[in-house]
C-alpha positions as CSV (number, residue, x, y, z in Angstrom):
1,M,0.0,0.0,0.0
2,T,1.5,3.4,-1.1
3,V,0.2,6.7,0.1
4,S,1.1,10.2,-0.9
5,V,3.4,12.6,1.0
6,E,0.3,14.5,2.1
7,D,-1.2,11.4,3.7
8,Y,1.9,9.9,5.3
9,Y,3.7,13.0,6.4
10,D,2.7,14.1,9.9
11,G,4.8,17.2,10.4
12,S,3.6,20.8,10.7
13,R,1.5,22.3,7.9
14,T,2.1,25.9,9.0
15,F,4.3,26.7,6.0
16,S,2.2,24.9,3.4
17,W,1.7,28.2,1.6
18,L,5.5,28.5,1.2
19,A,5.7,25.0,-0.1
20,N,3.0,25.7,-2.7
21,L,4.7,29.0,-3.6
22,I,8.1,27.5,-4.4
23,N,6.7,24.1,-5.5
24,I,8.7,22.1,-3.0
25,P,7.2,19.3,-0.8
26,I,6.2,20.4,2.7
27,D,8.5,17.9,4.3
28,Q,11.5,19.4,2.6
29,V,10.4,22.9,3.5
30,N,10.1,22.0,7.1
31,F,13.5,20.3,7.1
32,V,15.2,23.4,5.7
33,L,13.4,25.8,8.1
34,T,14.3,23.5,11.0
35,Q,18.0,23.4,10.1
36,F,18.2,27.2,9.7
37,T,16.5,27.5,13.1
38,A,19.0,25.1,14.6
39,L,21.9,27.0,13.0
40,F,20.8,30.2,14.8
41,L,20.1,28.5,18.1
42,A,23.5,26.8,17.9
43,G,25.1,30.2,18.0
44,V,23.0,31.1,21.0
45,L,24.2,28.0,22.8
46,R,27.9,28.8,22.0
47,T,27.7,32.5,23.0
48,C,24.9,33.3,25.5
49,L,24.9,29.8,27.1
50,S,28.6,29.0,27.1
51,P,30.0,26.8,29.9
52,L,31.5,29.9,31.4
53,K,28.1,31.6,31.8
54,V,25.6,28.9,32.7
55,T,25.5,25.5,34.4
56,T,25.8,22.2,32.6
57,A,22.2,21.5,33.5
58,T,21.1,24.6,31.7
59,R,22.9,23.5,28.6
60,H,21.5,20.0,28.8
61,V,17.9,21.3,29.2
62,F,18.3,23.8,26.3
63,G,19.6,21.2,23.9
64,L,16.9,18.7,25.0
65,I,13.9,21.0,24.7
66,I,14.9,22.6,21.4
67,G,15.7,19.2,19.9
68,F,12.3,17.8,20.9
69,A,10.5,20.9,19.7
70,L,12.2,20.8,16.3
71,G,11.5,17.1,16.1
72,Y,7.8,17.6,16.7
73,F,7.7,20.4,14.2
74,C,9.1,18.1,11.5
75,F,7.4,14.8,12.4
76,G,4.3,15.5,14.6
77,R,3.0,12.5,16.4
78,Q,5.7,10.3,15.0
79,T,8.1,12.0,17.4
80,I,6.9,9.5,20.1
81,H,9.3,7.0,18.4
82,L,12.2,9.4,19.1
83,A,11.4,9.0,22.8
84,G,10.2,5.4,22.8
85,L,13.3,3.8,21.4
86,P,15.8,5.5,23.8
87,A,13.5,5.1,26.7
88,L,13.4,1.3,26.3
89,C,17.2,1.2,25.9
90,Y,17.7,3.4,29.0
91,I,15.6,1.0,31.1
92,A,17.8,-1.9,29.9
93,M,20.9,0.1,30.8
94,R,19.7,0.9,34.3
95,T,18.4,-2.6,35.1
96,L,20.6,-5.1,33.5
97,S,24.2,-6.2,34.2
98,P,26.9,-4.2,32.3
99,H,28.2,-7.4,31.0
100,I,25.2,-7.9,28.7
101,I,23.6,-4.5,28.2
102,Q,25.5,-3.8,25.0
103,R,23.9,-6.9,23.3
104,V,20.4,-6.2,24.8
105,V,20.5,-2.5,23.8
106,L,21.7,-3.3,20.3
107,T,19.0,-6.0,19.8
108,T,16.2,-3.7,21.3
109,A,17.2,-0.7,19.2
110,L,17.5,-2.6,16.0
111,F,14.2,-4.4,16.5
112,Y,12.4,-1.1,17.2
113,L,14.1,0.6,14.2
114,S,13.2,-2.4,12.0
115,C,9.6,-2.2,13.0
116,V,9.5,1.5,11.9
117,H,11.3,0.7,8.7
118,Y,8.8,-2.1,7.9
119,H,5.9,0.2,8.6
120,R,7.2,2.8,6.2
121,Q,7.8,0.2,3.5
122,M,4.2,-1.0,3.9
123,Y,2.6,2.4,3.8
124,N,5.0,4.6,1.9
125,Y,7.0,2.2,-0.3
126,G,9.8,3.6,-2.4
127,S,9.2,7.2,-1.3
128,Y,11.9,9.7,-0.3
129,T,9.5,11.6,2.1
130,L,11.2,12.9,5.2
131,D,10.0,10.7,8.0
132,I,11.0,9.5,11.4
133,T,13.3,6.8,10.3
134,G,16.1,9.2,9.5
135,P,16.6,10.7,13.0
136,L,15.7,7.3,14.5
137,M,18.7,5.8,12.7
138,V,20.9,8.4,14.3
139,I,19.4,7.8,17.7
140,T,20.0,4.0,17.3
141,Q,23.7,4.8,16.7
142,K,23.9,6.9,19.8
143,V,22.2,4.5,22.2
144,T,24.1,1.5,21.0
145,S,27.5,3.2,21.0
146,L,26.7,4.4,24.5
147,A,25.8,0.9,25.7
148,Y,29.1,-0.5,24.4
149,S,31.0,2.4,26.0
150,I,29.3,1.7,29.4
151,H,30.2,-2.0,28.9
152,D,33.8,-1.2,28.1
153,G,34.1,1.3,31.0
154,L,32.6,-1.0,33.7
155,T,33.6,-4.5,32.7
156,Q,36.8,-4.3,30.6
157,S,40.4,-3.5,31.6
158,E,42.1,-0.7,29.7
159,E,44.7,-3.1,28.3
160,D,41.9,-5.0,26.4
161,L,40.5,-1.9,24.7
162,T,41.6,-0.1,21.5
163,P,42.7,3.5,21.9
164,T,39.3,4.7,20.6
165,Q,37.4,2.4,23.0
166,R,39.6,3.5,25.9
167,H,38.8,7.2,25.1
168,Q,35.1,6.6,24.8
169,A,34.7,4.3,27.7
170,V,32.0,5.5,30.2
171,K,32.6,4.6,33.8
172,K,29.5,6.2,35.3
173,M,25.9,5.6,34.3
174,P,24.4,8.7,32.7
175,T,21.7,10.5,34.6
176,T,18.2,10.8,33.0
177,L,18.9,14.4,32.0
178,E,22.3,13.6,30.6
179,Y,21.0,10.6,28.6
180,F,18.0,12.3,27.0
181,S,19.9,15.5,26.3
182,Y,22.5,13.4,24.5
183,V,19.8,11.6,22.5
184,F,17.8,14.7,21.6
185,H,20.3,17.5,21.3
186,F,19.2,19.6,18.4
187,Q,22.5,20.1,16.6
188,A,22.6,16.5,15.2
189,L,19.0,15.2,15.7
190,L,17.8,15.3,12.1
191,A,20.9,14.5,9.9
192,G,23.7,13.7,12.3
193,P,26.6,13.6,12.6
194,V,26.9,10.9,15.3
195,I,28.7,12.4,18.3
196,L,29.7,9.9,20.9
197,Y,28.6,10.3,24.5
198,H,32.1,11.0,26.0
199,D,32.7,13.8,23.5
200,Y,29.2,15.2,23.9
201,I,29.6,15.5,27.7
202,D,33.0,17.2,27.2
203,F,31.3,19.7,25.0
204,I,28.5,20.4,27.5
205,Q,30.9,20.8,30.4
206,G,33.4,22.8,28.3
207,H,36.3,20.4,28.7
208,K,38.9,20.0,26.1
209,L,40.9,16.9,26.8
210,T,43.3,16.7,23.8
211,A,46.3,17.9,25.8
212,P,45.4,18.1,29.5
213,K,47.8,19.6,32.1
214,P,47.1,18.6,35.7
215,L,47.0,21.2,38.4
216,T,50.0,21.5,40.6
217,G,49.5,19.2,43.6
218,C,46.4,17.6,42.1
219,D,45.9,14.0,41.2
220,K,46.4,13.6,37.4
221,N,43.4,11.3,37.3
222,S,41.1,13.6,39.1
223,G,39.8,15.2,35.9
224,H,40.8,18.8,36.9
225,Y,43.1,20.6,34.6
226,S,45.1,23.8,34.9
227,E,44.6,24.9,31.3
228,I,41.3,26.0,29.7
229,V,41.7,25.7,25.9
230,L,39.8,28.5,24.2
231,E,38.5,27.4,20.9
232,P,38.8,29.8,17.9
233,S,35.7,31.3,16.4
234,P,33.9,28.9,14.0
235,V,32.1,31.7,12.2
236,L,34.2,31.6,9.0
237,V,34.0,27.8,8.7
238,V,30.3,27.9,9.3
239,V,29.7,30.4,6.6
240,K,31.8,28.4,4.1
241,K,29.9,25.2,4.9
242,V,26.5,26.8,4.7
243,I,27.4,28.3,1.3
244,A,28.7,25.0,0.0
245,S,25.6,23.2,1.3
246,L,23.2,25.6,-0.4
247,L,25.3,25.4,-3.6
248,F,24.9,21.6,-3.6
249,A,21.2,22.0,-3.0
250,A,20.8,24.5,-5.9
251,I,22.7,22.2,-8.3
252,F,20.6,19.2,-7.2
253,V,17.2,21.1,-7.6
254,T,18.3,22.5,-11.0
255,F,19.6,19.4,-12.7
256,I,17.9,16.4,-11.1
257,P,14.8,17.0,-13.3
258,S,17.0,16.3,-16.4
259,Y,18.4,13.2,-14.8
260,P,15.6,11.5,-12.9
261,I,16.4,8.2,-11.3
262,E,13.1,6.7,-12.5
263,K,14.4,6.8,-16.0
264,L,16.7,3.9,-15.2
265,K,13.6,1.7,-15.0
266,E,12.1,2.8,-18.4
267,D,12.1,0.3,-21.2
268,D,12.8,3.0,-23.8
269,F,16.0,4.1,-22.0
270,L,17.2,0.5,-21.4
271,K,16.6,-0.8,-24.9
272,N,17.5,2.3,-27.0
273,T,20.8,3.4,-25.4
274,T,24.3,2.0,-25.6
275,V,26.2,0.7,-22.6
276,V,28.3,3.9,-22.6
277,Q,25.2,6.1,-22.6
278,K,23.7,4.1,-19.8
279,M,26.9,4.4,-17.8
280,W,27.2,8.1,-18.4
281,Y,23.6,8.7,-17.3
282,L,24.2,6.5,-14.2
283,L,27.4,8.5,-13.3
284,I,25.5,11.9,-13.5
285,A,22.4,10.7,-11.8
286,T,24.2,9.2,-8.8
287,L,26.4,12.3,-8.6
288,L,23.3,14.5,-8.3
289,V,21.9,12.2,-5.6
290,R,25.1,12.5,-3.7
291,F,24.7,16.3,-3.9
292,K,21.5,16.0,-1.8
293,Y,23.4,14.2,0.9
294,Y,26.2,16.7,0.7
295,H,23.7,19.5,1.3
296,A,22.2,17.9,4.4
297,W,25.5,16.7,5.9
298,L,27.4,19.9,5.4
299,F,24.6,22.0,6.8
300,A,24.4,19.7,9.8
301,D,28.1,20.0,10.3
302,A,27.8,23.8,10.2
303,I,25.2,23.6,12.9
304,C,27.5,21.6,15.1
305,N,30.4,23.9,14.5
306,N,28.3,27.0,15.2
307,S,27.5,25.5,18.7
308,G,31.2,24.7,19.3
309,I,31.2,21.0,18.4
310,G,33.8,19.7,16.1
311,Y,37.0,21.6,16.8
312,A,39.9,19.3,15.9
313,G,42.9,21.5,16.8
314,L,45.3,23.1,14.3
315,D,46.6,21.8,11.0
316,E,50.2,21.9,9.8
317,K,49.6,25.5,8.6
318,G,48.3,26.6,12.0
319,Q,44.7,26.9,10.8
320,A,41.8,25.7,13.0
321,K,40.2,22.5,11.9
322,W,36.5,22.0,12.4
323,D,36.0,18.5,11.0
324,L,36.2,16.3,14.1
325,F,32.7,14.9,13.6
326,S,32.1,15.7,9.9
327,N,29.9,13.2,8.1
328,V,31.5,13.6,4.7
329,D,34.7,14.8,3.1
330,V,33.4,15.8,-0.3
331,Y,36.8,16.3,-2.0
332,G,38.2,13.2,-0.5
333,F,35.2,11.1,-1.7
334,E,35.0,12.5,-5.3
335,M,38.8,12.4,-5.8
336,S,39.5,9.1,-4.2
337,L,41.6,6.5,-6.0
338,S,40.2,3.4,-4.4
339,L,36.9,2.0,-3.1
340,R,38.3,1.8,0.4
341,D,39.1,5.6,0.4
342,S,35.7,6.4,-1.0
343,I,34.0,4.5,1.8
344,E,36.1,6.1,4.4
345,H,35.1,9.6,3.3
346,W,31.4,8.9,3.0
347,N,29.1,8.9,6.0
348,K,32.1,8.9,8.3
349,G,30.0,8.9,11.4
350,T,28.3,5.6,10.4
351,N,31.7,4.2,9.5
352,R,33.0,5.0,13.0
353,W,29.9,3.4,14.5
354,L,30.3,0.2,12.5
355,R,34.0,0.0,13.2
356,S,33.5,0.5,16.9
357,L,30.6,-1.9,17.3
358,V,31.5,-4.7,14.9
359,Y,34.8,-4.5,13.0
360,E,37.0,-4.0,16.0
361,R,35.1,-6.6,18.1
362,V,34.4,-9.6,16.0
363,K,37.2,-12.2,15.5
364,R,36.2,-13.6,12.1
365,N,34.3,-12.5,9.0
366,K,34.7,-8.8,10.0
367,L,33.6,-7.5,6.6
368,V,30.5,-9.7,6.4
369,Y,29.2,-8.8,9.8
370,T,30.0,-5.1,9.2
371,Y,28.1,-4.9,6.0
372,A,25.2,-7.0,7.4
373,L,24.7,-4.6,10.3
374,S,24.9,-1.6,7.9
375,A,22.2,-3.2,5.7
376,L,19.9,-4.0,8.6
377,W,20.3,-0.5,10.0
378,H,19.3,1.0,6.7
379,G,16.1,-1.0,6.4
380,F,14.6,-3.9,4.3
381,Y,14.6,-2.6,0.8
382,P,16.2,-5.3,-1.4
383,G,18.3,-2.6,-3.1
384,Y,20.2,-2.0,0.2
385,Y,21.2,-5.6,0.4
386,L,22.3,-5.7,-3.2
387,T,24.4,-2.6,-2.6
388,F,26.2,-4.0,0.5
389,A,26.7,-7.4,-1.1
390,N,28.3,-5.8,-4.1
391,G,30.2,-3.5,-1.8
392,A,31.7,-6.5,0.0
393,F,32.5,-8.2,-3.3
394,F,34.2,-5.3,-4.9
395,T,36.1,-4.5,-1.7
396,V,37.7,-7.9,-1.9
397,V,38.4,-7.3,-5.6
398,S,40.1,-4.0,-5.0
399,R,42.3,-5.5,-2.2
400,T,43.3,-8.3,-4.6
401,A,44.1,-5.8,-7.4
402,R,46.1,-3.5,-5.1
403,R,48.1,-6.4,-3.6
404,N,48.9,-8.1,-6.9
405,I,48.7,-5.6,-9.7
406,R,49.8,-2.3,-8.2
407,P,53.5,-3.3,-7.8
408,Y,53.8,-3.4,-11.6
409,F,53.1,0.3,-11.8
410,L,55.4,1.5,-9.0
411,G,59.0,2.8,-9.5
412,F,58.2,5.0,-12.5
413,K,56.3,8.3,-12.5
414,M,54.4,7.7,-15.7
415,R,53.4,4.2,-14.7
416,K,52.2,5.4,-11.3
417,F,50.3,8.3,-13.0
418,L,48.6,5.7,-15.3
419,Y,47.7,3.5,-12.4
420,D,46.2,6.4,-10.5
421,A,44.2,7.5,-13.6
422,L,42.9,4.0,-14.0
423,T,41.9,3.5,-10.4
424,F,40.3,7.0,-10.3
425,T,38.1,6.1,-13.3
426,A,37.4,2.6,-12.0
427,T,36.4,4.0,-8.6
428,R,33.9,6.5,-10.2
429,I,32.3,3.8,-12.3
430,L,32.2,1.3,-9.4
431,M,30.6,3.7,-6.9
432,S,27.8,4.5,-9.4
433,Y,27.4,0.9,-10.3
434,I,27.3,-0.3,-6.7
435,T,25.0,2.4,-5.4
436,L,22.5,2.0,-8.3
437,S,20.5,-0.5,-6.4
438,F,20.7,1.7,-3.2
439,I,18.9,4.5,-5.1
440,L,16.4,2.4,-7.0
441,L,15.6,0.4,-3.8
442,E,13.9,-2.4,-5.7
443,F,15.4,-5.7,-6.7
444,A,14.1,-6.4,-10.2
445,P,14.8,-3.0,-11.7
446,S,18.3,-3.1,-10.3
447,I,19.1,-6.6,-11.7
448,R,17.6,-5.5,-15.0
449,M,19.9,-2.5,-15.2
450,Y,22.9,-4.7,-14.3
451,L,22.0,-7.1,-17.1
452,Y,21.7,-4.3,-19.6
453,L,25.2,-3.3,-18.6
454,Y,26.2,-6.9,-19.2
455,L,27.5,-7.3,-15.7
456,I,30.8,-6.0,-17.0
457,P,32.2,-4.7,-13.6
458,H,31.3,-8.1,-12.0
459,I,33.0,-10.0,-14.8
460,V,36.1,-7.9,-14.6
461,G,36.1,-8.3,-10.8
462,L,35.9,-12.1,-11.1
463,V,38.8,-12.1,-13.7
464,I,40.9,-10.0,-11.3
465,M,40.2,-12.3,-8.4
466,V,41.2,-15.4,-10.5
467,V,44.1,-14.1,-12.5
468,A,45.8,-11.4,-10.3
469,P,47.0,-13.8,-7.5
470,R,48.6,-16.0,-10.2
471,L,50.7,-13.2,-11.7
472,P,54.5,-13.2,-11.1
473,K,55.4,-11.4,-7.9
474,I,57.1,-8.1,-8.4
475,P,59.1,-6.9,-5.4
476,S,58.1,-3.6,-4.1
477,R,60.4,-0.6,-4.3
478,N,61.2,-0.9,-0.6
479,D,62.0,-4.5,-1.0
480,A,64.4,-3.8,-3.8
481,K,65.9,-1.0,-1.9
482,N,66.4,-3.2,1.2
483,A,67.8,-5.9,-1.0
484,D,70.4,-3.5,-2.5
485,T,71.3,-2.3,1.0
486,E,71.8,-5.9,2.1
487,N,73.8,-6.7,-1.0
488,N,76.1,-3.7,-0.5
489,A,76.6,-4.6,3.2
490,N,77.5,-8.2,2.2
491,Q,79.9,-6.9,-0.5
492,K,81.6,-4.6,2.0
493,L,82.0,-7.5,4.5
494,I,83.5,-9.7,1.7
495,N,85.9,-7.0,0.7
496,G,86.9,-6.4,4.3
497,T,87.5,-10.1,4.9
498,T,89.5,-10.3,1.6
499,R,91.8,-7.5,2.6
500,K,92.4,-9.0,6.0
501,T,93.3,-12.3,4.6
502,M,95.6,-10.7,2.1
């Protein structure tokens, strides 16, 4: 059963007149208005409600109330889910043993989220309407990461934790206010990024723990420090990110009518275009879809920065960096030379979450479990599972190619340039090819498109996996250099021995 945006969307209708005037759906109008409101209030939190002027409780309450109000404006009665999922998880955290809460909270949160995903698929199939599943996915990341941090802090020794886990470990159960402020804080409620609990509490309390200096005569473990680090103003960075975000939105709105995704399902397009034409259309269409994500993530990043979240110290040029929790590195993604680098620069908050919960904790089949959790977290559209299955396959292919083919291109600038050009082109094609099913959502249209492309990337990938490991091994430049050094040393030893005997 499919219903229209007007029937399914439960957010405020106050600005319907504006939506009709500019011919943009009301859910998107509400989202933009909410984000601009959050941007302004983030500045208020940083200046008028800084840790030097108000108590931490005031900052908690402000973030909580504003977050809930903006959520209700966007989602109406559906906002109950934003409170229901974390409430159930908090009960589990407070009542169960720390040894098992991470598994119970993960199961509870994913089950709740899955029910909402299923409901949306039943009543609003294939729609890109803004609904409660987006912020609920972010909240799921927050509560599950917190549960694992509590488990690490209360049950694990520091020697058994990775540096990241050690930093994020929580050794004291959050109060109700701290917990729900963390869940609902308005800066990252609608579009992320995911800010882990330890970092959020540091922000609320005004702590900067990158280089602590203990007070003279104080215990270095007491948490009191002699130096207060004053962060530089984020205004310039915020302006740049807002402008970039709006530019991506303008390009998306302007050109997406010329490259609609639905065209990939049409018989006329599939039958009357060449493989090159199909691939070119797919490259442009998926690029424009990414622009929509760039708009949302960069604006959300600007909101966090304007409140004081995200300062990452100074770069090598002495310039302030505000990308500690950024969800995307646009340049890094679009200019990446490998599938691995592309994935690392895309939806970085989710990558950190998956790495923390799965990749660093399971002993075997790390890649399979990581992609499986990512697919389940996204929902039940078949296209998601096709995308992540293809992602796992081509990740293995790219590793095989890099390990066995790349050495042939090293040692000479022109060969290295050729290799980089090939991998750059292949990565652009692969990302569009893999994410095709993620955008179409449906199984049959995705498979049909793959067949009309003759499964060329899959076939090439299989050939690489079979042939590349059987190629003659080429020693790397470092290996050759080490061998030369060793040979020279041996020659000197022989010469010295010869002179002595003579």
